C-alpha positions as CSV (number, residue, x, y, z in Angstrom):
1,M,114.3,87.8,83.3
2,P,118.1,88.5,83.6
3,S,120.5,85.9,82.4
4,Q,121.7,85.4,86.0
5,S,119.6,83.6,88.6
6,F,117.0,85.8,90.3
7,V,116.4,84.5,93.9
8,I,113.6,85.8,96.2
9,S,113.7,85.3,100.0
10,D,113.1,87.4,103.1
11,L,115.2,90.5,103.5
12,E,117.9,90.3,106.2
13,I,118.1,93.0,108.9
14,A,121.6,93.8,107.7
15,E,120.2,94.6,104.3
16,I,117.8,97.4,105.5
17,D,120.2,100.2,104.4
18,A,120.4,98.6,100.9
19,A,116.7,98.3,100.7
20,V,116.1,101.9,101.7
21,A,118.7,103.0,99.1
22,L,116.7,101.1,96.5
23,W,113.5,102.7,97.6
24,E,115.1,106.1,97.4
25,D,116.5,105.4,93.9
26,S,112.9,104.3,93.0
27,G,111.3,107.5,94.4
28,L,109.3,105.6,97.0
29,T,110.4,107.4,100.1
30,R,108.8,110.5,101.6
31,P,110.4,112.9,104.1
32,W,107.6,112.4,106.7
33,N,108.1,108.6,106.7
34,D,111.0,106.9,108.3
35,A,111.7,104.1,105.7
36,R,114.2,102.4,108.0
37,E,111.7,102.2,110.8
38,D,109.1,100.9,108.3
39,A,111.5,98.2,107.4
40,R,112.4,97.3,111.0
41,R,108.7,97.1,111.9
42,A,107.9,94.9,108.9
43,L,110.8,92.5,109.7
44,A,109.9,92.3,113.4
45,G,106.1,91.8,112.8
46,A,104.5,88.4,113.0
47,T,102.3,89.1,110.0
48,S,104.7,91.0,107.7
49,T,108.0,90.8,106.0
50,I,110.0,92.3,103.2
51,L,110.7,90.0,100.2
52,A,114.1,90.6,98.7
53,G,115.0,89.8,95.1
54,R,118.7,89.2,94.5
55,I,121.0,88.6,91.5
56,A,124.4,87.3,92.4
57,G,124.0,88.5,96.0
58,R,123.0,92.0,94.9
59,L,119.7,93.3,96.3
60,V,117.8,94.4,93.1
61,A,114.1,94.2,94.2
62,T,111.9,94.4,97.2
63,A,108.3,94.0,98.2
64,M,107.0,94.7,101.7
65,V,104.0,92.5,102.4
66,G,101.7,92.1,105.4
67,A,98.5,90.4,106.3
68,D,95.8,92.1,108.4
69,G,93.6,89.1,108.8
70,H,91.2,90.3,106.1
71,R,93.5,90.9,103.1
72,G,97.2,91.1,102.1
73,W,98.8,94.5,101.7
74,L,101.9,95.5,99.6
75,Y,104.2,98.4,100.0
76,Y,107.7,99.4,98.7
77,L,107.7,97.4,95.5
78,A,111.0,98.4,94.0
79,T,113.3,97.2,91.3
80,A,116.8,98.5,90.5
81,P,116.5,101.2,87.8
82,D,119.1,99.5,85.6
83,L,117.1,96.2,85.6
84,R,113.6,97.5,84.9
85,G,111.6,95.9,82.1
86,Q,113.1,92.5,82.7
87,G,110.2,90.9,84.6
88,L,111.6,91.4,88.1
89,G,108.6,93.6,89.3
90,E,106.1,91.0,88.2
91,A,108.1,88.2,89.8
92,M,108.1,90.1,93.1
93,M,104.4,90.7,92.8
94,R,103.7,87.0,92.2
95,A,105.9,86.1,95.2
96,A,104.0,88.7,97.3
97,E,100.7,87.1,96.1
98,G,102.0,83.7,97.1
99,W,103.0,85.0,100.5
100,A,99.6,86.4,101.2
101,A,97.7,83.4,99.8
102,T,99.6,81.0,102.1
103,R,98.4,83.0,105.0
104,G,94.8,82.7,103.9
105,M,94.4,86.1,102.4
106,P,91.8,86.2,99.6
107,K,93.4,89.2,97.9
108,L,96.4,91.4,97.8
109,Q,96.0,95.2,97.6
110,L,98.2,98.2,97.5
111,M,98.1,102.0,97.2
112,V,99.5,104.0,94.3
113,R,100.1,107.8,94.5
114,H,98.0,109.8,92.1
115,D,101.1,111.3,90.5
116,N,102.6,107.9,89.5
117,P,101.1,106.9,86.2
118,E,104.0,104.5,85.5
119,A,103.1,102.4,88.5
120,K,99.4,102.4,87.6
121,G,100.3,101.1,84.2
122,F,102.5,98.4,85.6
123,Y,99.9,97.1,88.0
124,E,97.2,97.2,85.3
125,A,99.5,95.3,82.9
126,I,99.9,92.5,85.4
127,G,96.2,92.1,86.1
128,Y,95.4,94.6,89.0
129,T,92.4,96.9,88.9
130,A,91.7,100.2,90.6
131,E,89.2,99.8,93.4
132,P,86.5,102.5,94.0
133,V,87.7,103.5,97.4
134,T,89.3,106.5,99.1
135,V,92.0,106.0,101.7
136,Y,91.8,108.0,104.9
137,A,94.6,108.3,107.4
138,R,95.6,110.0,110.6
139,R,99.2,110.4,111.5
140,F,100.4,110.0,115.1
141,G,103.2,111.9,116.7
142,A,106.4,110.5,118.1
143,A,105.9,107.2,120.0
144,G,102.3,107.1,118.9
145,Q,101.4,110.4,120.6
146,G,97.8,111.3,119.9
147,A,96.8,107.7,119.1
148,G,93.6,106.6,120.7
149,E,92.6,110.1,121.8
150,V,89.0,111.0,121.3
151,V,88.6,114.0,119.1
152,D,85.9,116.5,120.2
153,S,84.3,117.6,117.0
154,S,81.3,119.2,118.6
155,G,83.1,122.3,119.9
156,P,84.1,123.6,123.4
157,G,82.0,122.6,126.3
158,S,80.5,119.5,124.7
159,G,81.3,117.3,127.6
160,W,83.3,114.8,125.4
161,P,86.5,113.4,126.8
162,T,89.5,114.7,125.0
């Protein structure tokens, strides 16, 4: 750990831009995802937050956590590039685990992109294991457009509502 005190608490709304800058510096953002909106949703949600790690008031680490009623989820684990290797990432993970456990979640899970072997190595080094699952997703348009629509996969004239 760094010589100065490392303090973890919830991210403040006013810190969203700093969090997004940290996520960008860490290579976590993608052009199809609005990271600021992700942050706003997490902070507004009843079952989610963003944990913020600070040293001398500087935001140096984040972990977005949520509980879906079945398990805890983690997103946007990031540490300042100039402070990596000092235990901040593991401290954030332990804080995220505590957050999930206090909400009755029996486990914390996360997704790692296939092209990120450094992240895989980090999680394995702190006791996480890869699960034998595949994640499927369906993106919605603006304002949830397309969400909840029945997809007619049987072809034209099937009589299915669309």
